[in-house]
C-alpha positions in Angstrom: 56.3 129.4 68.5 59.5 129.3 69.4 60.3 132.6 72.0 62.4 135.2 70.9 63.8 135.9 73.8 66.2 133.3 73.3 67.4 134.6 69.7 71.1 135.1 69.0 69.6 138.7 67.9 68.0 139.3 71.0 69.6 140.8 74.5 70.5 138.2 77.2 67.7 137.0 79.0 66.4 138.9 82.4 65.5 135.9 84.1 66.3 136.9 87.4 67.5 134.3 89.8 66.1 133.7 93.3 67.9 135.1 96.2 69.7 132.1 98.2 67.5 130.2 100.4 68.0 131.1 104.5 69.5 128.1 106.3 67.6 129.6 109.8 65.2 128.1 111.9 62.5 130.6 110.2 63.0 130.1 106.7 63.2 126.3 107.0 59.8 126.8 108.9 58.1 128.6 105.8 59.4 126.7 103.2 58.1 123.3 104.9 54.9 125.1 105.3 54.9 126.2 101.6 56.1 122.5 100.5 53.5 121.0 102.4 50.6 122.8 101.5 51.2 124.1 97.9 53.7 121.6 96.5 51.8 118.4 97.9 48.5 120.0 98.6 47.8 118.5 102.5 46.3 120.2 105.1 46.2 120.0 108.9 43.8 117.2 108.7 46.3 114.8 106.8 47.7 112.5 109.3 50.6 110.8 107.3 54.3 111.3 108.4 55.0 110.8 104.8 53.7 114.3 103.5 55.6 115.8 106.0 58.9 113.7 105.2 58.6 115.1 101.7 58.1 118.4 102.3 60.8 118.3 105.0 63.1 116.6 101.8 61.9 119.6 99.6 63.6 122.0 101.4 67.0 120.3 102.2 67.1 119.2 98.1 66.4 122.7 97.5 69.5 124.2 99.3 71.4 121.1 98.0 70.6 121.8 94.3 71.9 125.6 94.6 75.2 124.3 95.5 75.0 121.2 93.1 75.2 124.0 90.9 77.7 125.8 92.0 79.4 122.5 91.9 78.8 121.3 88.6 79.7 125.5 87.2 83.0 125.2 89.0 84.0 121.8 87.4 83.2 123.3 84.1 84.6 126.5 84.7 88.1 125.1 85.4 88.1 121.9 82.8 89.7 119.7 85.5 90.3 116.3 85.7 87.7 114.0 86.7 86.8 110.5 87.8 83.7 108.5 87.0 83.0 105.6 89.9 81.0 102.6 87.9 79.2 100.1 90.3 76.3 97.9 89.7 75.8 99.1 93.8 75.0 101.7 95.6 73.8 101.6 98.7 72.9 104.8 100.0 70.9 104.2 102.8 68.3 107.0 104.0 69.0 110.5 102.6 67.4 113.1 104.6 69.5 112.9 108.1 72.8 112.7 106.0 72.0 115.7 103.8 70.8 117.7 106.7 74.3 116.7 108.6 76.8 117.8 105.3 74.7 121.0 105.0 75.3 122.2 108.7 71.4 122.5 109.0 70.6 119.8 111.6 70.1 121.6 114.6 68.0 123.9 112.1 66.0 121.7 111.0 65.3 120.2 114.4 64.0 123.3 115.6 61.8 124.5 112.6 60.3 120.9 113.0 59.4 121.6 116.6 57.8 124.7 116.2 55.2 123.4 113.5 54.7 120.1 116.0 56.3 117.3 114.4 58.3 114.5 115.4 61.6 114.7 113.4 62.4 111.0 114.1 59.6 110.3 113.0 60.1 112.3 109.3 63.5 110.5 109.1 61.8 106.9 109.9 59.3 107.6 106.9 62.1 107.5 104.5 62.5 104.1 102.7 66.1 102.8 102.0 67.1 103.2 98.5 67.2 99.3 97.6 70.2 100.3 95.0 72.5 97.4 96.5 73.3 94.0 98.3 75.3 94.6 100.9 79.4 95.9 101.3 80.5 96.7 97.9 77.3 98.8 97.8 77.6 100.6 101.2 81.8 101.0 100.1 80.5 102.8 96.7 78.4 105.0 99.1 81.0 105.6 101.1 83.2 106.4 98.7 81.0 109.2 97.0 80.2 110.8 100.4 84.5 111.1 100.8 84.9 112.5 97.4 82.3 115.2 97.8 83.6 116.0 101.3 87.1 115.7 99.7 85.9 118.2 97.1 87.1 116.0 94.3 85.1 115.7 91.1 84.0 112.5 91.3 80.5 111.3 89.5 79.2 108.0 90.3 77.6 106.2 88.0 75.0 103.1 88.5 71.8 101.5 88.1 68.5 102.6 89.1 66.9 99.8 90.6 62.8 99.7 90.7 63.0 96.7 93.4 66.1 96.5 95.6 67.3 93.8 97.7 64.3 91.9 98.4 62.5 92.7 102.0 63.1 89.7 104.5 60.6 88.0 106.1 61.4 85.1 108.4 58.2 82.8 108.8 58.1 79.6 110.9 62.3 80.2 110.8 62.5 80.5 107.2 63.7 83.1 104.7 60.8 84.8 102.9 61.5 87.1 100.2 59.0 89.8 99.7 59.4 92.9 96.8 61.2 95.8 97.9 59.8 98.3 96.0 61.3 101.4 97.4 59.8 103.7 94.9 56.7 103.0 95.6 55.9 106.5 96.0 58.9 108.2 93.7 61.9 109.4 95.0 62.0 113.1 96.4 65.7 113.3 96.2 66.4 112.2 92.3 66.0 114.9 88.6 65.0 112.5 85.7 67.4 114.0 82.8 66.0 112.4 80.1 67.6 115.6 77.6 70.9 112.6 78.3 69.2 110.0 77.5 71.5 107.3 75.6 70.8 104.8 72.8 71.6 100.7 73.7 72.3 98.4 71.7 71.9 94.9 71.6 71.9 91.8 69.6 71.9 92.1 65.8 75.4 91.8 63.5 78.6 93.4 62.5 79.1 94.7 59.2 82.7 96.1 57.4 83.0 98.4 54.9 86.0 101.1 53.8 85.5 104.5 54.7 87.0 107.4 52.6 90.0 107.0 53.9 90.2 103.5 52.9 90.1 102.1 56.3 88.0 99.1 57.6 85.2 100.1 59.4 82.6 98.3 62.1 79.5 98.9 61.6 76.9 97.2 64.0 73.9 96.4 62.8 69.8 95.4 62.9 70.0 95.5 66.7 67.4 95.8 69.1 68.1 99.1 70.9 66.4 100.2 74.2 67.2 103.8 75.9 68.9 104.8 79.1 67.2 107.6 81.2 69.7 109.1 83.7 68.2 110.3 87.2 70.5 112.3 89.1 71.0 112.2 92.7 73.1 115.5 95.2 75.6 114.0 97.2 77.0 116.5 99.2 80.3 117.3 101.1 80.7 118.2 104.8 79.8 121.6 105.5 82.0 122.7 101.8 79.6 123.9 99.3 80.6 120.9 97.3 77.6 118.0 95.9 78.4 116.0 93.6 76.4 114.1 91.4 75.2 110.4 91.5 73.5 109.2 87.9 71.6 106.6 88.0 70.3 104.8 84.6 67.0 103.4 83.8 66.0 101.2 81.0 63.0 102.2 78.6 61.9 101.5 75.3 62.9 103.3 72.6 58.9 103.6 71.7 56.6 103.5 74.9 54.3 100.9 72.3 54.1 100.3 69.1 50.9 102.1 68.0 49.9 99.8 64.9 49.4 96.6 67.1 47.9 98.9 69.4 45.2 99.5 66.9 45.1 96.0 65.5 43.7 95.2 69.4 47.4 93.4 70.0 47.1 95.3 73.6 49.2 93.0 75.1 52.3 93.4 72.2 51.6 96.8 71.9 53.8 97.7 74.7 56.2 94.0 74.8 59.0 96.1 73.6 58.6 98.4 76.5 58.0 95.8 79.1 61.3 94.4 77.8 63.3 97.1 78.3 62.4 98.1 81.7 62.8 94.9 83.0 66.7 95.7 82.6 66.6 97.7 85.7 63.6 95.8 87.3 65.3 94.2 89.9 68.8 94.1 91.8 71.1 91.0 90.7 68.7 88.7 89.1 68.8 85.2 89.5 70.9 83.9 87.2 70.6 79.8 88.1 69.3 80.1 84.4 69.9 81.6 80.8 67.4 84.1 81.0 68.9 85.1 84.3 72.3 85.6 83.3 71.5 87.2 80.2 69.4 89.8 81.9 72.3 90.1 84.2 74.5 90.9 81.1 72.1 93.5 79.9 72.4 95.0 82.9 76.2 95.8 83.4 76.4 96.1 79.9 73.6 99.4 80.1 75.6 100.4 82.6 79.2 100.8 81.1 77.6 101.8 77.5 75.4 104.2 79.0 78.5 105.6 81.3 80.8 105.8 78.5 78.8 107.8 76.0 77.6 110.4 78.3 81.1 110.8 79.5 82.4 110.8 75.7 79.6 112.8 74.5 80.8 115.8 77.4 84.0 115.7 76.0 82.9 115.8 72.5 81.0 119.5 73.4 83.8 120.8 74.8 86.7 119.3 72.6 85.1 118.1 69.2 86.6 114.7 67.9 90.2 115.2 69.4 90.9 112.5 72.0 94.8 113.6 72.2 94.4 114.8 75.7 91.3 112.5 76.7 93.3 110.4 78.8 94.6 113.0 80.6 91.3 114.6 82.1 88.9 111.1 82.5 89.6 108.1 84.9 87.3 105.4 85.3 87.2 103.6 88.4 85.1 99.7 88.0 84.1 99.1 91.4 84.6 94.7 91.3 84.7 93.2 88.3 80.6 93.4 86.9 81.4 96.8 85.2 84.4 95.4 83.4 83.3 95.4 80.2 83.5 98.6 79.9 87.3 97.7 78.5 85.4 96.2 75.6 82.5 99.3 75.3 85.3 102.4 75.7 87.4 100.5 72.1 84.1 100.2 70.7 83.1 103.8 70.9 86.5 104.8 70.0 86.8 102.8 67.0 83.7 102.6 65.4 82.2 105.9 66.2 84.9 108.4 66.8 87.5 106.2 64.2 90.2 105.8 65.9 93.0 103.3 65.0 93.4 100.2 67.1 96.6 101.5 68.8 95.4 104.8 69.4 91.9 103.6 71.2 93.7 101.0 73.3 96.7 103.1 74.4 93.4 105.7 75.7 91.4 102.7 77.1 94.3 101.5 79.0 95.6 104.6 80.4 91.9 105.6 81.7 90.7 102.4 83.3 91.4 101.2 86.7 90.2 98.2 88.1 89.2 97.3 91.7 88.7 93.5 92.9 86.8 92.8 95.8 86.4 89.3 96.1 89.5 86.4 96.7 86.6 83.8 95.5 87.1 82.3 92.5 83.6 81.4 91.7 82.3 85.2 92.6 84.6 86.3 89.5 82.3 87.2 86.5 82.8 84.8 83.4 79.9 84.5 80.4 79.5 81.9 78.2 81.0 83.4 75.0 78.1 82.0 72.9 75.6 83.9 74.9 77.9 87.3 74.2 78.2 86.5 70.6 74.1 86.9 70.8 74.1 89.5 72.9 77.4 91.9 72.3 78.5 91.0 69.0 80.9 93.9 68.4 82.2 93.9 71.5 82.8 89.5 71.4 84.4 90.3 68.1 86.6 93.6 70.4 87.8 91.2 73.3 89.0 88.5 70.9 91.0 90.8 69.3 91.8 92.3 72.7 93.3 88.9 73.6 95.4 88.1 69.9 96.9 91.6 70.9 97.6 90.4 74.9 98.6 86.7 74.1 101.5 87.9 71.7 102.8 90.3 74.8 102.8 86.9 77.2 104.5 84.7 74.3 106.8 87.6 73.7 107.7 87.9 77.7 107.7 83.8 78.2 108.6 82.6 74.8 107.0 78.6 74.2 104.8 79.1 77.9 101.7 77.4 76.1 100.9 76.5 79.7 100.8 79.9 81.1 99.2 81.6 77.9 95.9 79.3 78.7 95.9 80.2 82.3 96.1 84.2 81.3 93.8 84.4 78.2 90.7 85.9 77.7 89.2 83.2 76.8 88.7 80.3 78.8 88.8 76.8 76.7 86.6 73.9 77.7 83.3 72.3 76.6 82.3 75.9 76.3 84.1 78.9 76.0 83.8 81.8 79.0 85.3 84.8 79.1 87.2 85.9 82.0 85.6 89.9 82.5 88.3 90.0 85.6 91.0 89.6 82.6 89.1 91.9 80.7 89.6 94.5 83.4 93.4 94.0 83.9 94.6 93.8 81.1 92.9 97.1 79.9 93.4 98.8 83.3 96.1 100.3 84.3 95.7 99.8 88.0 94.5 97.2 89.8 94.3 97.5 93.4 92.8 95.0 96.4 90.9 96.5 99.0 93.3 95.0 102.1 96.6 94.4 102.9 96.1 90.9 103.3 93.4 90.5 100.1 96.0 92.7 97.7 98.9 90.3 99.0 96.7 87.0 98.2 96.0 88.7 94.5 99.1 88.8 93.6 100.2 85.1 94.9 97.2 83.4 94.0 94.6 84.4 91.5 96.1 86.9 89.4 99.8 85.7 90.2 100.6 85.5 86.1 99.2 89.2 85.8 101.6 90.4 88.7 104.3 88.7 87.2 104.2 90.1 83.9 103.2 93.7 85.4 104.0 94.2 89.1 103.9 97.7 89.5 100.3 97.7 87.9 99.1 96.2 91.6 98.7 98.0 94.9 96.8 98.4 97.8 93.8 100.6 99.2 92.3 99.6 102.2 88.8 100.1 102.4 87.1 102.7 104.8 83.0 103.9 105.8 82.5 107.2 106.3 82.5 109.0 110.2 79.9 111.3 108.8 77.5 108.4 108.4 78.6 106.0 110.6 79.2 107.8 114.0 78.4 111.5 113.4 74.7 110.7 112.3 74.1 107.1 113.9 75.5 107.9 116.9 74.7 111.6 117.8 75.6 110.8 121.5 79.0 109.5 121.0 79.2 112.2 118.6 78.9 115.3 121.0 81.0 113.7 123.4 83.6 113.5 120.9 83.3 117.3 119.8 83.4 118.3 123.0 86.4 116.7 124.2 88.4 117.0 120.8 87.2 119.4 118.8 85.0 118.7 115.3 87.8 118.0 113.3 87.8 114.4 113.8 84.5 114.6 111.1 86.8 115.2 108.4 90.3 113.8 109.6 89.6 110.6 111.9 93.1 110.5 112.9 92.4 113.2 115.7 90.7 110.1 117.2 94.0 109.0 118.4 94.1 111.5 121.1 91.4 109.7 123.1 93.9 107.4 123.8 94.9 109.3 127.6 91.5 109.8 128.0 91.1 106.1 128.2 92.7 105.9 131.9 90.4 109.0 132.9 86.9 107.4 135.1 85.4 110.2 134.8 85.6 109.9 130.9 85.2 106.2 131.6 82.1 106.9 133.3 80.2 109.4 130.7 81.6 107.1 127.7 79.7 103.8 129.6 76.8 105.7 130.1 76.5 106.9 126.2 77.4 102.9 125.1 74.1 101.8 127.8 71.9 104.2 125.8 72.2 102.9 122.9 72.2 99.3 123.7 68.8 100.4 125.1 68.0 102.5 121.7 68.6 98.9 120.0 66.2 97.1 122.0 63.7 99.4 121.9 64.0 99.4 117.8 63.7 95.9 118.2 60.9 95.2 120.3 58.0 95.3 118.7 59.5 93.4 115.9 60.6 90.6 118.2 59.2 88.6 121.0 62.2 88.4 122.9 63.5 90.8 126.1 66.9 91.6 125.9 68.8 92.9 128.8 70.7 96.2 128.4 73.6 94.6 130.9 74.1 91.7 128.7 77.2 91.5 126.0 75.6 92.7 123.3 77.7 90.2 121.0 76.6 91.2 117.0 77.1 89.2 113.9 75.4 91.2 110.5 76.2 90.9 107.6 75.1 88.8 104.1 74.7 85.2 105.0 77.0 83.2 103.6 79.1 79.9 104.5 82.8 81.9 104.1 81.4 84.6 106.7 80.9 81.1 109.0 77.5 82.6 110.7 77.8 78.1 111.5 81.2 79.4 113.5 78.5 81.7 116.2 76.0 79.3 116.2 78.0 76.5 117.2 79.0 78.7 120.0 75.7 79.5 121.0 74.8 76.0 121.1 78.2 75.2 123.5 76.8 78.0 126.0 73.4 76.4 125.8 75.0 73.1 126.6 76.7 74.4 129.6 74.1 76.2 131.0 71.9 73.1 131.0 74.6 70.9 132.6 74.7 73.7 135.1 78.4 74.7 134.2 77.9 78.3 135.0 80.1 79.8 137.5 81.0 83.3 136.5 78.8 83.3 134.1 78.6 86.3 131.7 75.3 86.9 130.5 74.8 87.5 126.5 72.7 88.1 123.9 73.8 87.4 120.0 72.4 89.0 117.4 72.6 87.8 113.9 71.3 89.7 111.2 71.8 89.3 107.0 69.9 88.2 103.9 70.4 85.4 101.8 70.9 85.1 97.9 67.5 83.6 97.1 69.1 80.7 95.2 71.7 80.0 97.9 70.3 77.1 99.2 73.0 76.6 102.6 73.0 79.8 103.4 68.8 79.8 104.2 69.2 76.5 105.9 71.7 78.2 108.0 69.0 81.3 108.6 66.8 78.3 109.6 68.8 76.9 111.9 69.8 80.2 113.9 66.1 81.0 114.3 65.4 77.5 115.5 68.2 77.2 118.2 66.7 80.8 118.7 63.6 79.5 119.7 65.0 76.4 122.3 66.6 78.8 124.0 65.1 81.7 124.5 62.0 80.0 125.3 63.7 77.3 128.0 63.1 78.6 131.4 66.3 76.9 132.4 68.5 79.5 130.5 66.5 82.6 131.3 68.5 86.1 130.9 72.0 84.3 130.5 72.0 83.8 127.3 69.7 84.7 123.9 69.8 84.2 120.7 67.9 86.5 117.7 67.9 86.5 114.4 67.2 90.6 113.2 64.7 90.5 109.9 65.5 92.5 107.0 68.9 93.8 107.7 69.5 97.3 106.2 71.8 100.3 105.9 69.0 101.9 108.6 68.7 99.1 110.6 72.5 98.6 111.0 72.6 102.2 111.8 70.9 101.2 115.0 72.8 98.6 115.3 76.2 99.2 115.3 76.0 101.7 118.2 74.7 99.4 120.6 77.0 96.6 119.8 79.7 95.1 122.4 81.4 92.6 120.4 81.9 92.4 116.8 82.0 89.2 115.2 84.4 88.9 112.2 85.3 84.9 112.1 85.3 84.4 108.6 87.7 81.9 107.1 91.3 83.2 107.0 91.9 83.9 103.2 88.6 85.0 102.1 87.1 87.5 102.9 88.7 90.8 101.2 88.3 93.7 103.7 84.7 93.8 105.4 83.2 97.4 106.1 81.1 96.1 109.4 84.3 95.2 111.5 85.2 99.4 110.9 81.9 101.0 111.8 81.6 98.8 114.8 84.9 99.7 115.7 84.7 103.7 115.4 81.8 103.2 117.8 83.3 101.6 120.1 82.7 97.6 119.9 85.5 94.9 120.6 86.1 92.9 117.9 86.3 88.7 117.5 88.1 87.8 114.8 90.5 85.6 112.4 93.6 87.4 110.6 91.7 87.6 107.3 90.9 91.0 105.2 90.7 94.3 107.4 90.8 92.4 110.8 94.5 92.4 110.5 94.9 96.3 110.6 92.5 96.8 112.8 94.7 94.4 115.5 97.4 96.4 114.0 96.0 99.3 114.9 94.3 98.8 118.3 97.0 96.7 119.5 96.8 92.5 120.1 95.5 93.1 123.8 92.3 94.9 122.3 91.3 92.7 120.2 90.1 88.9 120.7 92.3 86.7 118.3 91.3 82.8 117.1 91.7 81.0 114.5 93.8 79.1 111.4 96.1 82.2 109.4 95.4 81.7 105.7 98.9 79.9 105.1 97.5 77.2 107.8 94.0 77.3 106.3 96.3 75.8 103.2 98.3 73.7 105.0 95.5 71.6 106.6 93.2 71.6 103.4 95.2 68.4 102.2 94.5 66.4 105.6 91.4 67.7 107.2 89.4 65.2 109.0 86.8 67.4 111.1 84.9 64.1 112.6 88.5 63.0 114.0 88.1 66.5 115.8 84.4 66.4 116.7 85.9 63.2 118.7 88.5 64.5 120.7 86.6 67.7 121.7 83.9 67.2 124.6 82.6 70.6 123.9 82.2 70.0 120.2 81.0 66.2 120.9 78.2 67.4 122.8 77.4 70.5 120.6 77.0 68.1 117.4 74.9 65.3 119.4 72.4 68.0 120.1 72.3 69.3 115.9 72.2 66.1 115.0 69.4 64.5 117.7 67.4 66.7 116.0 66.8 68.6 119.0 66.7 72.0 117.3 64.0 70.2 114.8 62.1 67.8 117.1 59.2 68.0 114.6 60.7 68.8 111.2 63.2 65.4 110.9 66.0 66.0 108.6 66.1 69.6 108.0 69.6 70.4 109.2 71.4 67.0 107.7 72.8 68.9 104.5 74.6 71.3 107.0 75.6 68.5 109.4 77.3 67.0 106.5 79.0 69.8 105.4 80.3 70.8 108.6 81.7 67.0 108.8 83.1 67.2 105.0 87.1 66.7 104.9 86.3 69.5 102.3 84.4 71.9 103.7 86.2 74.7 102.3 85.1 77.0 105.2 86.9 74.6 108.0 84.4 76.1 110.7 85.1 72.7 112.9 89.2 73.0 112.6 88.3 77.0 114.4 85.6 76.4 117.2 88.0 75.2 119.9 90.4 78.6 119.7 86.6 80.5 119.3 85.4 79.1 122.2 88.6 79.9 124.1 88.8 83.1 122.9 85.1 84.0 124.1 86.1 83.1 127.1 88.3 86.3 127.2 85.8 88.2 126.0 83.7 86.6 128.9 86.3 87.9 131.5 87.5 91.1 130.1 83.2 92.0 130.0 83.1 91.0 133.6 85.7 93.8 134.3 83.0 96.6 133.1 86.0 99.3 133.8 88.4 97.1 131.6 85.9 97.0 129.1 85.6 100.2 129.1 88.9 101.4 128.3 88.8 98.6 125.8 86.0 100.2 123.8 87.5 104.0 123.9 90.7 102.8 123.3 89.3 100.7 119.7 86.9 104.0 118.9 90.7 106.1 118.8 92.5 103.5 116.7 89.8 103.3 113.9 91.4 106.9 111.8 93.2 104.6 109.8 89.6 103.5 108.5 87.9 106.3 107.0 87.0 106.3 103.8 89.0 109.9 103.5 92.1 108.5 104.0 91.3 105.3 101.4 89.9 108.1 99.0 93.3 110.5 99.4 95.1 107.4 98.5 92.7 106.5 95.5 93.4 110.2 94.5 97.2 110.3 94.7 97.9 107.2 93.2 95.9 106.4 90.6 93.0 109.4 90.4 95.5 112.1 90.2 92.5 115.0 90.8 93.1 118.1 91.9 90.7 119.5 94.6 87.9 122.5 93.7 87.2 124.5 96.0 83.8 125.7 95.8 82.8 129.3 96.3 80.7 129.6 100.0 77.2 130.5 99.5 
């Protein structure tokens, strides 16, 4: 029976809103106890920290939700322009500590937990990392939405709610073993299911054409196999400003829970088959696409993200404005985070054409005026390409739209370069060959008003190489937005002792304006300040040692140089070059060449994609070399090589404050930007790196004398490619010859014959695109400079301070300000304080 209170003839509801939740210690203690005993049903006999973590998270979440509602109402009341960040990954890490920091209640919560006899650190460690990303791309997206909220910009993040995230990595006999990362096993206390905003997503079927009442041809996509996209919303708080934006993640679900007729007929498995098939779409992050089923699943994921997100935005528009899309582009902007969501270009066209009846020209103008594309890779093989046959099978209507977009686009190319058929073939959205493929990056470029790279070199190389034809056609469309990281998580939260020193010295303005750190430069000459800085760095190193002590059977010395390389395992990132240097150091020790020696702990971490054979062999090599070195009594504390298993956001929060040296050693011209380099620099680590990605800009900020440069430039790499001869290089370098001999003779795999043959062959191949051997000598020489500098503790500390001082440019607040100023054009919306 309907509730008469809500009938129009009745007065407005007299439901009394609860008073604002208090932020003081006694308020937090009271709410914690209530949640723990009543909401979760626990008492003093419960010994699991998980429930205490959940009770505290509910306390914090309730306070976020107050501000979340305020933010929603402010955006709605102002009718402001909105931006939407579409990304297949949001590597959020843990939420509790970040939420407390941004709400400004960290001290109050710590005191409250002390009052009830709980260890705050244990509660924070009870939270699983949200497994919604793979690496830099997803972590960047997480930093971006943090900065959007801090800058009070009306931006919503859209992604997928993966049941299983990037796998948990175990090391067994030196090899990577993947285990499921069921991060949602106990649910997610921070999210709210919003099933009232579910949308139907079409797959398969076919198209039919008919005339509408005005005689226009309309297309219907029929006989489809539909699923539902269910949204789950997570609050994203800004730093102490009352703004709480939204991250909306989509979960795939069946349109019917199960087939009752099949169930009644006794076929129980078949009765839930549709449900299982639908839910598989968001079951796992990045399915292995080595086979056709994996490719189809990945394309389904990308379309689910694009279609659900666009339907959501347009449904909100229609609720407020009806079916008049005249001003839609003035009020909305979609930022495509890499090529994965680029199917959004065709999907927006479909919705405007088929659902809302716009003409092609009107729909195309709206699409081109609202879509913006960020490219994150210089590797052609990393750009999405989909078989036309697969596309037709899964998304027949979108394939028709892409073909039509291509026809119009090639006419534009032909008009600009009459008769240049080779250029038309190069630029076509459809790649011809034995099998046709859709070039998704090209679709994103053609359908967007802005295309940006993520570092100055990367953007330049896109314009001169990968997307040169498009740049020549539309030079004003291309721009650069150098990446950054959020200083709230990657300095204030992960390195509280250093953050406290910065605040004591500079005030707290650096948390929202990182350029304030520039004021540290004169203090690098202050002996007392250097002493305090050094002590904090040593404490961070000790915490890193303690963090890994139980997991690793290796004793690390806090006085050694902590040489760190943590990132996805990939040949272009050249963990192999790092290993070659470690073997070189080991060889020196065994030969007694240890005059003026610098003790060094080399820490390497990262995951290899499950199907990436060579990356997995590199992990095995790291572990084998480490096993030999770490157990050799001749080596002792002089050298350690440790592989850090299951690298993830929460691990990086411990690692980056404890690093002395940051390894950023990719082949020049291959790394788009990097963000790990920025996190390390912000925490005072020194960088050894090539002129690649954001390394170039880091070096510009800190000065040549505070950066250890080595290696070929991007231009030199290209020049050498045609006559690269690593075998001759090995024969002409005695150190390198000895290193290769140790690898080739099986010294590190005495009982596993031939296991590293493929790695050795790749190093010695003249076709090695990563040119690892070519940079060996330069790398060794640069590492000698590192050792010399580290032996002078005072000099090293001064360089560390100057690296932190120079990191102001690499805040995502600066990056997002540039996105907004040059692409989105949003107006910040202040939220009334509570």
